[in-house]
ROTI-910206 format. One record per residue (C-alpha): residue in three letters; x, y, z. Coordinates in nm, 3 decimals. Each point is the difference from the previous one (the first is absolute). Layout:
BEGIN
{'ALA' {X Y Z}}
...
end
This chain:
BEGIN
{'UNK' {0.000 0.000 0.000}}
{'UNK' {0.285 0.236 0.083}}
{'UNK' {0.154 -0.047 -0.344}}
{'UNK' {-0.323 0.054 -0.190}}
{'UNK' {0.006 0.383 0.003}}
{'UNK' {0.359 -0.010 -0.124}}
{'UNK' {-0.094 -0.230 -0.287}}
{'UNK' {-0.294 0.224 -0.085}}
{'UNK' {0.216 0.313 0.007}}
{'UNK' {0.259 -0.169 -0.221}}
{'UNK' {-0.272 -0.109 -0.241}}
{'UNK' {-0.148 0.350 -0.007}}
{'UNK' {0.342 0.146 -0.068}}
{'UNK' {0.050 -0.242 -0.290}}
{'UNK' {-0.344 0.080 -0.135}}
{'UNK' {0.058 0.376 0.031}}
{'UNK' {0.328 -0.019 -0.196}}
{'UNK' {-0.105 -0.269 -0.247}}
{'UNK' {-0.008 0.253 -0.285}}
{'UNK' {0.362 0.089 0.067}}
{'UNK' {0.104 -0.363 -0.001}}
{'UNK' {-0.175 -0.061 -0.332}}
{'UNK' {0.157 0.297 -0.182}}
{'UNK' {0.345 -0.027 0.162}}
{'UNK' {0.141 -0.242 -0.264}}
{'UNK' {-0.114 0.222 -0.287}}
{'UNK' {0.135 0.316 0.166}}
{'UNK' {0.331 -0.173 0.068}}
{'UNK' {0.036 -0.103 -0.363}}
{'UNK' {-0.083 0.354 -0.116}}
{'UNK' {0.260 0.146 0.236}}
{'UNK' {0.266 -0.244 -0.121}}
{'UNK' {-0.066 0.004 -0.374}}
{'UNK' {-0.152 0.345 -0.066}}
{'UNK' {0.049 0.268 0.262}}
{'UNK' {0.357 -0.085 0.102}}
{'UNK' {0.135 -0.001 -0.360}}
{'UNK' {-0.183 0.327 -0.066}}
{'UNK' {0.173 0.176 0.286}}
{'UNK' {0.333 -0.173 -0.059}}
{'UNK' {-0.006 0.122 -0.360}}
{'UNK' {0.000 0.352 0.144}}
{'UNK' {0.354 -0.074 0.117}}
{'UNK' {0.091 -0.070 -0.363}}
{'UNK' {-0.178 0.316 -0.118}}
{'UNK' {0.204 0.217 0.237}}
{'UNK' {0.334 -0.169 -0.066}}
{'UNK' {0.259 -0.045 -0.269}}
{'UNK' {0.023 -0.377 -0.038}}
{'UNK' {0.309 -0.173 -0.144}}
{'UNK' {0.067 -0.366 -0.062}}
{'UNK' {0.313 -0.130 0.170}}
{'UNK' {0.158 -0.338 0.052}}
{'UNK' {-0.159 -0.013 0.345}}
{'UNK' {-0.349 0.094 -0.119}}
{'UNK' {-0.166 0.342 -0.010}}
{'UNK' {0.164 0.314 0.133}}
{'UNK' {-0.227 0.289 0.102}}
{'UNK' {0.097 0.366 0.014}}
{'UNK' {-0.270 0.229 0.138}}
{'UNK' {-0.079 0.288 -0.240}}
{'UNK' {-0.328 0.124 0.145}}
{'UNK' {-0.250 0.121 -0.256}}
{'UNK' {0.257 0.039 -0.276}}
{'UNK' {-0.146 -0.288 -0.205}}
{'UNK' {-0.339 0.172 0.013}}
{'UNK' {0.135 0.348 -0.067}}
{'UNK' {0.174 -0.090 -0.325}}
{'UNK' {-0.336 -0.105 -0.146}}
{'UNK' {-0.114 0.360 0.040}}
{'UNK' {0.319 0.206 -0.028}}
{'UNK' {0.279 -0.224 -0.129}}
{'UNK' {0.092 -0.162 -0.328}}
{'UNK' {-0.303 -0.231 0.018}}
{'UNK' {-0.249 0.288 0.012}}
{'UNK' {-0.077 -0.019 -0.372}}
{'UNK' {-0.047 -0.375 0.027}}
{'UNK' {-0.242 0.026 0.292}}
{'UNK' {-0.179 0.335 -0.042}}
{'UNK' {0.065 0.065 -0.368}}
{'UNK' {0.138 0.322 -0.144}}
{'UNK' {-0.133 0.294 0.196}}
{'UNK' {0.160 0.288 -0.187}}
{'UNK' {-0.096 0.223 -0.165}}
{'UNK' {-0.349 0.046 0.145}}
{'UNK' {-0.261 0.133 -0.242}}
{'UNK' {-0.271 0.253 0.076}}
{'UNK' {-0.262 -0.274 -0.034}}
{'UNK' {0.183 -0.213 0.255}}
{'UNK' {0.024 0.288 0.246}}
{'UNK' {-0.367 0.089 -0.049}}
{'UNK' {-0.124 -0.356 0.056}}
{'UNK' {0.225 -0.035 0.304}}
{'UNK' {-0.135 0.325 0.147}}
{'UNK' {-0.363 -0.106 -0.058}}
{'UNK' {0.056 -0.338 0.166}}
{'UNK' {0.181 0.156 0.296}}
{'UNK' {-0.279 0.252 0.059}}
{'UNK' {-0.267 -0.272 -0.030}}
{'UNK' {0.181 -0.227 0.244}}
{'UNK' {0.053 0.279 0.254}}
{'UNK' {-0.366 0.104 -0.020}}
{'UNK' {-0.106 -0.363 0.052}}
{'UNK' {0.237 -0.028 0.295}}
{'UNK' {-0.129 0.326 0.152}}
{'UNK' {-0.362 -0.112 -0.026}}
{'UNK' {0.083 -0.339 0.153}}
{'UNK' {0.106 0.151 0.332}}
{'UNK' {-0.366 0.029 0.111}}
{'UNK' {-0.116 -0.349 -0.094}}
{'UNK' {0.277 -0.226 0.129}}
{'UNK' {0.207 -0.073 0.308}}
{'UNK' {0.366 0.089 0.042}}
{'UNK' {0.095 -0.353 -0.102}}
{'UNK' {-0.207 0.030 -0.316}}
{'UNK' {0.150 0.344 -0.060}}
{'UNK' {0.348 -0.149 0.026}}
{'UNK' {-0.088 -0.263 -0.259}}
{'UNK' {-0.148 0.263 -0.232}}
{'UNK' {0.315 0.210 0.036}}
{'UNK' {0.213 -0.295 -0.112}}
{'UNK' {-0.234 -0.060 -0.295}}
{'UNK' {0.014 0.370 -0.090}}
{'UNK' {0.381 0.001 0.013}}
{'UNK' {0.013 -0.301 -0.233}}
{'UNK' {-0.249 0.165 -0.238}}
{'UNK' {0.208 0.320 -0.014}}
{'UNK' {0.320 -0.195 -0.061}}
{'UNK' {-0.158 -0.203 -0.283}}
{'UNK' {-0.147 0.318 -0.146}}
{'UNK' {0.345 0.159 -0.009}}
{'UNK' {0.151 -0.304 -0.171}}
{'UNK' {-0.288 -0.006 -0.250}}
{'UNK' {0.030 0.369 -0.081}}
{'UNK' {0.379 -0.003 -0.025}}
{'UNK' {0.027 -0.317 -0.210}}
{'UNK' {-0.297 -0.109 -0.211}}
{'UNK' {-0.182 0.335 -0.030}}
{'UNK' {0.325 0.178 -0.082}}
{'UNK' {0.079 -0.234 -0.288}}
{'UNK' {0.274 -0.183 0.192}}
{'UNK' {0.039 -0.375 0.041}}
{'UNK' {-0.159 -0.165 0.302}}
{'UNK' {0.179 -0.229 0.243}}
{'UNK' {-0.087 -0.332 0.155}}
{'UNK' {-0.232 0.157 0.257}}
{'UNK' {-0.244 0.131 -0.262}}
{'UNK' {0.044 -0.303 -0.222}}
{'UNK' {-0.119 -0.205 0.296}}
{'UNK' {-0.291 0.238 0.062}}
{'UNK' {-0.091 -0.024 -0.370}}
{'UNK' {-0.028 -0.379 0.031}}
{'UNK' {-0.204 0.036 0.319}}
{'UNK' {-0.238 0.286 -0.079}}
{'UNK' {-0.058 -0.039 -0.374}}
{'UNK' {0.044 -0.378 -0.010}}
{'UNK' {-0.221 -0.079 0.299}}
{'UNK' {-0.265 0.246 -0.117}}
{'UNK' {-0.027 -0.162 -0.343}}
{'UNK' {0.009 -0.349 0.149}}
{'UNK' {-0.279 0.083 0.244}}
{'UNK' {-0.227 0.145 -0.268}}
{'UNK' {0.052 -0.290 -0.243}}
{'UNK' {-0.017 -0.268 0.271}}
{'UNK' {-0.319 0.145 0.149}}
{'UNK' {-0.156 0.036 -0.346}}
{'UNK' {0.073 -0.363 -0.088}}
{'UNK' {-0.133 -0.111 0.338}}
{'UNK' {-0.320 0.197 -0.054}}
{'UNK' {-0.051 -0.160 -0.342}}
{'UNK' {0.058 -0.350 0.135}}
{'UNK' {-0.244 0.062 0.285}}
{'UNK' {-0.281 0.058 -0.250}}
{'UNK' {-0.229 -0.284 -0.117}}
{'UNK' {0.180 -0.062 -0.330}}
{'UNK' {0.077 -0.330 -0.169}}
{'UNK' {0.352 -0.138 0.026}}
{'UNK' {0.100 0.216 0.297}}
{'UNK' {0.162 -0.294 0.181}}
{'UNK' {0.229 -0.051 -0.300}}
{'UNK' {0.106 0.365 0.006}}
{'UNK' {0.061 -0.016 0.375}}
{'UNK' {0.258 -0.273 -0.054}}
{'UNK' {0.158 0.179 -0.298}}
{'UNK' {0.032 0.331 0.185}}
{'UNK' {0.160 -0.173 0.300}}
{'UNK' {0.275 -0.183 -0.193}}
{'UNK' {0.262 0.283 -0.012}}
{'UNK' {0.015 0.009 0.380}}
{'UNK' {0.127 -0.358 0.002}}
{'UNK' {0.295 0.081 -0.227}}
{'UNK' {0.331 0.073 0.174}}
{'UNK' {0.137 0.357 -0.027}}
{'UNK' {0.296 -0.141 -0.192}}
{'UNK' {-0.234 -0.152 -0.257}}
{'UNK' {-0.203 0.321 -0.022}}
{'UNK' {0.315 0.203 -0.061}}
{'UNK' {0.130 -0.218 -0.281}}
{'UNK' {-0.348 -0.037 -0.153}}
{'UNK' {-0.056 0.377 -0.008}}
{'UNK' {0.351 0.053 -0.137}}
{'UNK' {-0.084 -0.228 -0.292}}
{'UNK' {-0.344 0.151 -0.053}}
{'UNK' {0.146 0.352 -0.004}}
{'UNK' {0.270 -0.095 -0.252}}
{'UNK' {-0.071 0.234 -0.294}}
{'UNK' {0.199 -0.210 -0.249}}
{'UNK' {-0.127 -0.350 0.072}}
{'UNK' {-0.288 0.043 0.244}}
{'UNK' {-0.371 -0.043 -0.079}}
{'UNK' {-0.050 0.374 -0.047}}
{'UNK' {0.273 0.032 -0.264}}
{'UNK' {-0.247 -0.009 -0.298}}
{'UNK' {-0.216 0.269 0.159}}
{'UNK' {0.299 0.223 0.074}}
{'UNK' {0.120 -0.042 -0.358}}
{'UNK' {-0.337 0.113 -0.135}}
{'UNK' {0.001 0.320 0.205}}
{'UNK' {0.367 0.068 -0.083}}
{'UNK' {0.161 -0.087 0.335}}
{'UNK' {0.204 -0.298 -0.115}}
{'UNK' {0.322 0.173 0.110}}
{'UNK' {-0.139 0.115 0.335}}
{'UNK' {0.168 -0.155 0.305}}
{'UNK' {-0.193 0.047 0.323}}
{'UNK' {0.296 -0.091 0.224}}
{'UNK' {0.209 0.304 -0.099}}
{'UNK' {-0.260 0.257 0.103}}
{'UNK' {-0.044 0.050 0.376}}
{'UNK' {-0.375 0.055 0.000}}
{'UNK' {-0.088 -0.271 -0.248}}
{'UNK' {0.215 -0.242 0.203}}
{'UNK' {-0.185 0.099 0.318}}
{'UNK' {-0.339 -0.047 -0.166}}
{'UNK' {0.094 -0.344 -0.135}}
{'UNK' {0.118 -0.090 0.350}}
{'UNK' {-0.331 0.118 0.141}}
{'UNK' {-0.192 -0.206 -0.259}}
{'UNK' {0.191 -0.314 0.101}}
{'UNK' {-0.058 0.068 0.369}}
{'UNK' {-0.370 0.064 -0.066}}
{'UNK' {-0.038 -0.325 -0.194}}
{'UNK' {0.140 -0.186 0.300}}
{'UNK' {-0.197 0.173 0.277}}
{'UNK' {-0.340 0.083 -0.153}}
{'UNK' {-0.116 -0.357 0.077}}
{'UNK' {0.068 0.060 0.372}}
{'UNK' {-0.227 0.305 0.003}}
{'UNK' {-0.249 -0.181 -0.225}}
{'UNK' {-0.046 -0.300 0.229}}
{'UNK' {-0.025 0.210 0.318}}
{'UNK' {-0.249 0.245 -0.148}}
{'UNK' {-0.202 -0.283 -0.154}}
{'UNK' {-0.040 -0.155 0.345}}
{'UNK' {-0.110 0.337 0.138}}
{'UNK' {-0.249 0.061 -0.282}}
{'UNK' {-0.157 -0.343 0.037}}
{'UNK' {-0.058 0.066 0.370}}
{'UNK' {-0.213 0.308 -0.071}}
{'UNK' {-0.359 -0.086 0.105}}
{'UNK' {-0.203 -0.069 -0.314}}
{'UNK' {-0.324 0.116 0.161}}
{'UNK' {0.137 0.356 0.028}}
{'UNK' {0.092 0.003 -0.369}}
{'UNK' {-0.331 -0.151 -0.106}}
{'UNK' {-0.194 0.251 0.211}}
{'UNK' {0.188 0.285 -0.170}}
{'UNK' {-0.074 -0.149 -0.343}}
{'UNK' {-0.369 -0.020 0.086}}
{'UNK' {0.011 0.367 0.100}}
{'UNK' {0.140 0.086 -0.343}}
{'UNK' {0.359 0.078 0.095}}
{'UNK' {0.256 -0.015 -0.279}}
{'UNK' {0.305 -0.228 0.009}}
{'UNK' {0.227 0.297 0.075}}
{'UNK' {-0.221 0.111 0.287}}
{'UNK' {-0.012 -0.353 0.142}}
{'UNK' {0.378 -0.028 -0.011}}
{'UNK' {0.057 0.344 0.152}}
{'UNK' {-0.264 -0.014 0.273}}
{'UNK' {-0.019 -0.370 0.089}}
{'UNK' {0.286 -0.209 -0.135}}
{'UNK' {0.292 0.236 0.058}}
{'UNK' {-0.075 0.077 0.368}}
{'UNK' {-0.022 -0.376 0.063}}
{'UNK' {0.338 -0.079 -0.157}}
{'UNK' {0.197 0.304 0.120}}
{'UNK' {0.166 -0.184 0.294}}
{'UNK' {0.130 -0.272 -0.232}}
{'UNK' {0.095 0.247 -0.275}}
{'UNK' {0.217 0.221 0.219}}
{'UNK' {0.161 -0.298 0.171}}
{'UNK' {0.088 -0.162 -0.332}}
{'UNK' {0.136 0.328 -0.134}}
{'UNK' {0.212 0.050 0.312}}
{'UNK' {0.144 -0.353 -0.019}}
{'UNK' {0.074 0.042 -0.370}}
{'UNK' {0.171 0.337 0.061}}
{'UNK' {0.228 -0.153 0.263}}
{'UNK' {0.098 -0.274 -0.245}}
{'UNK' {0.055 0.252 -0.280}}
{'UNK' {0.252 0.190 0.211}}
{'UNK' {0.213 -0.316 -0.001}}
{'UNK' {0.001 -0.059 -0.377}}
{'UNK' {0.336 -0.140 -0.106}}
{'UNK' {-0.052 -0.303 -0.227}}
{'UNK' {-0.133 0.157 -0.319}}
{'UNK' {0.242 0.295 -0.035}}
{'UNK' {0.292 -0.227 0.085}}
{'UNK' {-0.097 -0.261 -0.261}}
{'UNK' {-0.141 0.218 -0.279}}
{'UNK' {0.233 0.300 -0.007}}
{'UNK' {0.259 -0.047 0.275}}
{'UNK' {-0.119 0.335 0.134}}
{'UNK' {0.074 0.177 -0.328}}
{'UNK' {0.021 0.199 -0.207}}
{'UNK' {0.248 0.143 0.248}}
{'UNK' {-0.188 -0.027 0.328}}
{'UNK' {-0.339 0.117 -0.130}}
{'UNK' {-0.190 -0.320 0.086}}
{'UNK' {0.176 -0.071 0.328}}
{'UNK' {-0.224 -0.020 0.303}}
{'UNK' {0.143 0.076 0.342}}
{'UNK' {0.011 -0.372 0.074}}
{'UNK' {0.201 -0.068 -0.317}}
{'UNK' {0.222 0.297 0.080}}
{'UNK' {0.073 -0.152 0.340}}
{'UNK' {0.067 -0.338 -0.161}}
{'UNK' {0.254 0.140 -0.249}}
{'UNK' {0.181 0.190 0.274}}
{'UNK' {0.010 -0.316 0.210}}
{'UNK' {0.150 -0.190 -0.295}}
{'UNK' {0.276 0.261 -0.005}}
{'UNK' {0.079 -0.103 0.362}}
{'UNK' {-0.114 0.336 0.138}}
{'UNK' {-0.220 -0.160 0.263}}
{'UNK' {-0.035 0.315 0.212}}
{'UNK' {-0.140 0.211 -0.284}}
{'UNK' {-0.225 -0.286 -0.109}}
{'UNK' {-0.147 -0.021 0.351}}
{'UNK' {-0.046 0.379 0.007}}
{'UNK' {-0.198 -0.009 -0.327}}
{'UNK' {-0.210 -0.284 0.141}}
{'UNK' {-0.078 0.210 0.308}}
{'UNK' {-0.094 0.299 -0.215}}
{'UNK' {-0.242 -0.228 -0.184}}
{'UNK' {-0.138 -0.121 0.333}}
{'UNK' {-0.057 0.358 0.118}}
{'UNK' {-0.165 0.097 -0.330}}
{'UNK' {-0.225 -0.306 0.000}}
{'UNK' {-0.107 0.033 0.363}}
{'UNK' {-0.083 0.372 -0.021}}
{'UNK' {-0.186 -0.020 -0.332}}
{'UNK' {-0.194 -0.316 0.088}}
{'UNK' {-0.084 0.128 0.349}}
{'UNK' {-0.114 0.332 -0.149}}
{'UNK' {-0.209 -0.183 -0.260}}
{'UNK' {-0.162 -0.211 0.272}}
{'UNK' {-0.069 0.288 0.239}}
{'UNK' {-0.116 0.266 -0.244}}
{'UNK' {-0.153 -0.204 -0.283}}
{'UNK' {-0.100 -0.343 0.128}}
{'UNK' {-0.158 0.117 0.325}}
{'UNK' {-0.177 0.283 -0.184}}
{'UNK' {-0.143 -0.243 -0.255}}
{'UNK' {-0.115 -0.236 0.274}}
{'UNK' {-0.174 0.281 0.185}}
{'UNK' {-0.179 0.115 -0.315}}
{'UNK' {-0.101 -0.359 -0.076}}
{'UNK' {-0.156 -0.035 0.347}}
{'UNK' {-0.191 0.324 -0.046}}
end
């Protein structure tokens, strides 16, 4: 009898901490294989690393590896050419800065100090990207790996989402043969990135590819897409879209098929058009899935490395290099510290942009959908 309360207390303690015991193995694995390497790589990013007979030799250099991406010899590679700045570039930069500051000023009344801190970080990133945009692309200068990466993310993911959602909407309709098209549309996602890269390289071959007769008819038989920076980027985006549209298609198809049919049928009985039904009934129902899919796809797009490495090797010059490929090439040159610094810059860019997208776009869409 005397030991019974102790056994009950021990059992209650086990029951109270059972959640911790269940998640402890997973947390331990994450700490070992994810978080620890992430922080340890910061040692590489802030050091000059040399290979010696005894292993690796570290020499602390502080933020020098980061600074040379903005002010050193690698500035053109990372940011692009930023001189001279045109009047258009200065004007667009000024408009964006004023808009961001006004948004930040108005936010002080509707958010806490923690939220204000997050908005300040987002505003600083927006101003920095606006300066790079105005000084490089809008001034007629070449862009660096940072805006090449953003081109793949913003333009590529936008096109992929529109096409993937459109195909999903068509396959959710009562049409004949839709199961066949579902399988066909899903096939590219099962192809390895290596296969996609080589397949697109052959398809885009203007001398022997399938589009060679068409290009000859319109007088572009001597045109080579891989020597022009923008055509190379667009071909890269087409290949990436062909691979990832099926992912958006299958996720959005699942969301569309979960929309209650009675709501749609009631709207049809009331005489609503297809556009009105989609805007007022279907879209609010699928918004949570749509923004989640788009966020996941954007995170993956930031890490694009396979296609530019296989199709163009980052060329012409470095015009198709993403930040991930930039880091890979620097690592191959045994400059591990600079490679780690570029990887951290990509991490910072991805976290701030994706967090801003989630907080200011996703949450806003979800609130409007609930209303």
